C-alpha positions in Angstrom: 128.2 85.8 127.1 127.3 87.0 130.5 128.3 90.3 131.9 130.4 89.5 135.0 129.4 91.5 138.0 130.8 91.7 141.5 129.1 91.0 144.8 127.8 94.6 145.4 126.1 94.6 142.0 124.6 91.2 142.7 123.2 92.5 146.0 121.8 95.5 144.2 120.1 93.2 141.6 118.5 91.2 144.4 117.3 94.4 146.1 115.6 95.6 142.9 114.2 92.3 141.5 110.6 91.4 141.7 108.7 88.1 141.6 111.7 85.8 141.0 111.8 82.2 139.9 115.0 80.5 141.2 116.2 77.7 139.0 118.3 74.8 140.5 119.7 71.9 138.6 118.2 68.5 137.8 119.1 65.6 140.2 119.3 68.2 143.0 122.1 67.9 145.5 122.7 69.7 148.8 124.4 72.7 147.3 121.8 73.6 144.8 119.0 72.9 147.3 120.7 75.0 150.0 121.4 77.7 147.5 117.9 77.9 146.1 116.0 77.8 149.3 118.3 80.1 151.2 117.9 82.6 148.4 114.2 82.3 148.5 114.3 83.0 152.3 116.6 86.0 151.8 114.3 87.4 149.1 111.4 87.0 151.5 113.3 89.1 154.1 113.7 91.7 151.4 109.9 91.7 150.9 110.1 89.8 147.5 108.1 86.9 146.3 110.0 84.0 144.9 109.8 80.3 144.2 112.3 77.5 143.6 112.0 75.5 140.4 113.6 72.1 139.8 113.1 69.5 137.1 113.3 66.7 139.7 111.8 66.3 143.2 113.9 67.3 146.2 115.2 64.1 147.9 113.5 63.4 151.2 116.6 63.8 153.3 116.8 67.5 152.3 113.2 68.3 153.1 114.2 69.9 156.4 115.6 72.8 154.4 112.3 73.6 152.7 110.0 76.3 153.9 107.0 75.3 156.0 104.5 77.5 154.1 103.5 76.5 150.5 105.0 78.5 147.7 102.9 81.2 146.0 101.8 81.0 142.4 102.7 84.1 140.3 104.2 84.9 136.9 108.0 85.5 136.9 109.4 89.0 136.4 113.0 87.9 137.2 114.6 84.5 136.6 117.7 83.6 138.6 119.8 80.4 138.5 122.1 79.1 141.3 124.7 76.4 141.1 124.1 75.8 137.3 127.0 75.9 134.8 124.9 75.7 131.7 121.2 75.6 130.7 121.2 71.8 130.0 121.4 71.4 133.8 117.8 72.7 134.0 116.7 69.4 132.6 113.0 69.4 131.5 112.8 73.1 132.4 115.4 74.1 129.8 113.0 74.5 126.9 110.8 76.9 128.9 113.6 79.0 130.6 116.6 78.9 128.2 117.7 82.4 127.3 115.6 84.0 130.0 117.9 83.9 133.0 118.8 87.4 134.2 121.3 86.4 136.9 123.4 83.4 137.5 125.3 82.8 140.8 127.7 79.8 140.4 131.1 78.3 141.3 131.7 76.0 138.4 134.9 76.8 136.3 133.0 75.5 133.2 130.1 78.0 133.5 129.4 79.0 129.9 127.9 82.4 130.4 124.3 81.7 129.6 122.8 84.3 131.8 122.5 88.1 131.2 124.5 88.8 134.4 126.7 86.4 136.3 128.8 86.2 139.4 131.0 83.1 139.3 133.7 82.1 141.8 135.5 79.0 140.5 137.7 78.9 143.6 134.7 78.8 146.0 133.8 75.5 147.6 130.2 75.7 146.7 127.5 78.0 145.5 126.3 78.4 149.1 129.7 79.8 150.0 129.3 82.4 147.3 125.8 83.2 148.4 126.8 83.6 152.0 129.0 86.6 151.0 126.2 88.1 148.9 123.8 87.8 151.9 126.3 89.5 154.1 126.6 92.3 151.6 122.8 92.6 151.7 122.9 93.0 155.4 120.0 90.7 156.1 119.7 89.0 159.5 120.0 85.2 159.0 117.3 82.9 160.1 117.8 79.3 161.2 116.6 78.0 157.9 119.1 80.2 156.0 121.9 78.9 158.2 120.9 75.3 157.8 120.7 75.7 154.0 124.1 77.3 153.8 125.8 74.8 156.1 124.3 71.8 154.3 125.2 73.1 150.9 128.8 73.8 151.9 129.2 70.5 153.8 127.8 68.3 151.0 129.8 70.0 148.2 133.0 69.6 150.2 132.4 66.0 151.2 132.1 67.1 154.8 135.1 69.4 154.3 137.4 66.7 152.9 137.8 68.1 149.4 140.6 70.5 148.5 138.0 73.2 147.6 137.3 73.6 151.4 139.8 76.4 152.0 140.3 78.9 154.8 137.4 81.0 153.8 135.1 78.0 153.7 136.0 77.1 157.3 135.7 80.7 158.4 132.3 81.0 157.0 131.1 77.8 158.6 132.6 78.9 161.9 130.6 82.1 161.7 127.4 80.3 160.9 128.0 77.9 163.8 128.7 80.7 166.3 125.6 82.6 165.2 123.4 79.5 165.5 124.8 77.2 168.1 121.4 75.5 168.6 121.6 73.8 165.2 122.6 70.2 165.4 125.4 70.2 162.8 126.4 66.8 163.9 123.0 65.4 163.0 123.1 67.1 159.6 126.5 65.5 159.0 125.2 62.1 160.2 122.1 62.3 157.9 124.1 63.5 154.9 127.1 61.2 155.2 126.5 58.3 157.5 122.9 57.1 157.5 121.9 55.0 154.5 118.9 53.0 153.5 119.2 49.2 153.1 118.8 49.8 149.3 121.7 52.3 149.3 123.9 49.9 151.2 123.2 47.1 148.7 124.0 49.5 145.9 127.4 50.5 147.4 128.3 46.8 148.1 127.4 45.8 144.6 129.2 48.7 142.9 132.4 48.0 145.0 132.2 44.3 144.1 131.9 45.0 140.4 134.3 47.8 140.1 136.6 47.7 137.0 140.3 48.6 137.2 142.1 50.1 134.2 145.3 51.9 133.2 147.5 50.0 135.6 145.1 50.6 138.5 145.0 54.4 138.0 141.5 54.5 136.7 138.4 52.7 138.1 134.8 52.4 136.7 131.5 51.6 138.2 128.3 51.0 136.1 124.8 51.8 137.2 122.3 50.1 134.9 118.6 49.6 135.0 119.1 45.8 135.0 121.3 46.0 138.1 118.7 48.0 139.9 115.9 45.6 139.0 117.8 42.4 139.7 119.0 43.6 143.1 115.8 45.5 144.2 117.7 48.7 144.4 115.8 52.0 144.2 117.4 54.0 141.3 117.4 57.0 143.7 119.9 55.1 145.8 122.3 55.0 142.9 122.7 58.7 143.1 125.7 60.0 145.1 128.0 57.0 144.5 130.6 59.0 142.6 133.1 59.0 145.4 133.3 55.1 145.4 135.7 54.8 142.4 138.3 56.9 144.2 138.4 54.8 147.3 141.0 52.2 146.1 144.6 53.1 146.8 146.5 54.4 143.8 143.5 55.5 141.7 143.9 58.9 140.0 140.5 59.1 138.2 137.2 57.5 139.1 134.4 57.1 136.6 130.7 56.5 137.4 128.6 55.6 134.4 124.8 55.7 134.6 122.7 54.1 131.9 119.9 56.3 130.5 117.7 55.7 127.4 118.5 55.2 123.7 122.2 54.2 124.4 122.9 57.4 126.3 125.0 57.3 129.4 125.5 60.0 132.1 129.2 60.1 133.1 130.7 61.5 136.4 134.4 61.9 136.7 136.3 62.4 139.9 140.0 63.2 140.3 142.1 62.3 143.3 144.9 64.9 142.7 146.3 66.4 139.6 144.0 65.4 136.7 141.6 68.2 135.5 138.4 66.2 134.8 136.6 69.4 133.8 138.8 69.6 130.8 138.2 66.0 129.9 134.4 66.4 130.2 134.5 69.6 128.2 135.7 67.6 125.2 132.3 65.8 125.3 130.1 68.9 125.9 130.2 68.6 129.7 132.1 70.3 132.5 132.1 71.1 136.2 135.1 71.4 138.5 138.7 70.5 138.2 138.2 67.5 140.5 134.6 66.7 139.8 132.8 67.0 136.5 130.3 65.2 134.2 129.1 64.8 130.7 126.8 62.6 128.5 127.9 60.1 125.9 126.0 58.0 123.4 127.0 54.5 122.1 127.4 51.0 123.3 128.8 50.3 126.7 132.1 49.2 125.2 132.3 52.3 123.0 131.6 54.6 126.0 134.2 52.8 128.1 136.9 53.1 125.4 136.2 56.8 124.7 136.6 57.6 128.4 139.7 55.5 128.9 141.4 57.0 125.9 140.8 60.5 127.2 142.0 59.7 130.7 145.1 57.9 129.4 145.9 61.0 127.4 145.5 63.1 130.5 147.6 60.8 132.6 150.4 60.8 130.0 150.4 64.6 129.5 
């Protein structure tokens, strides 16, 4: 298990580390991208070399967060992970870097303590919120890129500040960033993250809504993302990412399920809770985890078997 350290110790680690690889999770989202690239920028201010590693490409809509100069090539002396609860989230990088992470900065309640040292704040809205406090402890002067990374990470992981995880500290931190960098078009970041969608993405959303399943007296909904659906409807599989909020839209739903078909009868499952159900506990039963209201896992079996396994677990949680 990790040795848990506080923010001053994390700052001291960063001051002393050299030639760092920063690992972010597969299927990267705004929080892990903002975390990884803001940390790279901060380490550069400290005179350190670093590079961000991810098993999957950074989606194009997040490219504005990336540094303009190409990353250097060098062997790692320090390995850091951000926004990763366990090593399986490294994807194809897991085999190479498992057991080698010196420091983990995270906000997932399900973090399994895989790193040598860890600073985990389960009540924080995002890893970017945690890193903001670490950067202030370091005393570095923020750049526009760092501010954009942090804002984007916080905004995306809170659903544009709609989720209950966006507490008073979250809003205070964002206000401080906005006051320091009034020239950033935060409205355009919000538009590009939450409003603008490709025609393929719009088709995906309409299709998922039209095929949504209702279970457990309307308290649970399921959408399925299969390879056949993508092929038949000319939907780019990338546009199937980020649909996990759709199953919670119908009135009266307590738990929304998004199931993504993978290979060899494996399915990637995302659970979202509207209020009181702890979906991290449900996913933990199947080797997964995440947050109280947003978690995931992987299951193998037929579609019918996977559906029934999940419905049984959710019915038990609803009746507890």
